C-alpha positions in Angstrom: -3.5 7.3 -1.0 -6.7 6.9 0.4 -9.8 9.0 -1.1 -10.5 10.8 2.2 -7.1 12.6 2.3 -8.2 14.7 -0.7 -11.9 14.4 -0.6 -12.5 16.1 2.8 -10.6 19.0 1.8 -11.9 19.2 -1.6 -15.2 19.1 0.3 -14.2 21.9 3.0 -13.4 24.1 -0.4 -16.6 23.6 -2.4 -18.7 24.3 0.8 -16.2 27.5 1.8 -17.0 28.8 -2.0 -20.4 28.5 -1.8 -20.7 30.5 1.4 -18.0 33.0 0.0 -20.4 33.3 -3.2 -23.1 34.3 -1.2 -21.7 36.6 1.2 -19.8 38.8 -2.0 -22.5 38.5 -4.5 -25.7 37.1 -2.5 -25.8 34.2 -4.8 -28.2 31.8 -3.4 -27.4 29.4 -6.1 -23.7 29.5 -5.1 -25.1 28.9 -1.4 -27.1 26.1 -2.4 -24.6 24.3 -4.9 -21.8 25.0 -2.2 -23.5 23.3 0.7 -25.0 20.8 -1.6 -22.3 19.3 -3.0 -19.5 20.5 -0.5 -22.1 18.5 2.1 -22.0 15.5 0.0 -18.2 15.4 -0.2 -17.5 15.9 3.4 -20.2 13.3 4.0 -18.2 10.9 1.5 -15.1 11.7 2.8 -15.8 11.0 6.3 -17.6 7.7 5.5 -14.9 6.7 3.3 -12.6 7.6 6.5 -14.8 5.4 8.8 -14.8 2.5 6.3 -11.0 2.6 6.3 -10.8 2.8 10.1 -12.6 -0.4 10.1 -10.4 -2.2 7.6 -13.2 -2.0 4.8 -13.9 -0.1 1.7 -17.1 2.0 1.1 -17.7 1.9 -2.4 -20.9 4.1 -2.0 -18.8 6.6 -0.5 -16.4 6.4 -3.9 -19.3 6.5 -6.2 -21.0 9.7 -4.1 -17.2 11.1 -4.5 -17.0 10.5 -8.2 -20.8 12.1 -8.9 -20.4 15.3 -7.5 -16.7 15.4 -9.1 -18.2 14.9 -12.5 -21.3 16.6 -12.1 -19.3 19.7 -10.6 -17.0 19.3 -13.2 -19.3 19.6 -16.1 -21.7 22.5 -14.5 -18.6 24.7 -14.0 -17.0 23.8 -17.0 -20.2 25.1 -18.9 -20.3 27.9 -17.0 -16.8 29.1 -17.7 -17.3 28.2 -20.9 -20.3 30.8 -21.1 -18.6 33.7 -18.8 -14.7 33.0 -19.4 -14.6 33.9 -16.0 -11.5 31.7 -14.6 -13.1 32.6 -10.8 -14.5 30.7 -9.7 -16.0 28.5 -12.4 -12.7 27.9 -14.5 -10.9 27.1 -10.9 -13.7 24.9 -9.7 -14.0 23.0 -13.2 -10.4 22.3 -13.3 -10.0 21.0 -9.7 -13.5 18.9 -10.3 -11.8 17.3 -13.3 -8.4 16.5 -11.1 -11.0 15.1 -8.7 -12.7 13.0 -11.1 -9.3 11.6 -12.6 -8.5 10.6 -9.0 -11.8 8.9 -8.1 -12.0 6.8 -11.5 -8.2 5.7 -10.9 -9.4 4.6 -7.4 -12.4 2.7 -8.9 -10.6 1.4 -11.2 -7.5 0.3 -9.0 -9.5 -0.7 -5.9 -9.4 -4.3 -4.6 -12.5 -5.9 -4.6 -12.0 -7.7 -1.0 -12.3 -6.4 2.6 -9.0 -5.8 3.9 -8.3 -7.8 7.3 -6.2 -7.5 10.2 -4.6 -10.7 11.8 -4.0 -10.6 15.3 -0.6 -11.3 16.2 
């Protein structure tokens, strides 16, 4: 499975979560984090999709996806352990841990050559 299949929905969830946090609690920190991380994840997801369409691999996109997921996992995990609130911190930490594992797996198993399409 290609990473953009999960990255784009993950980025949309992070973005929506930041917007919802702002609307419900007027939390500018939630808005900034949601828009920032969600935007970066969406940009990386679409860059990965674009690379896939051109039969290449975007290592930059995969690295950005991994870093965003790891940072969200650590920050939201720390926030969860401080507050013991599952929503939103615990949920985002768990989702980010799963995504981090997926991205690390993709990095470890990625072929180190560009896929070429032969003409028929």
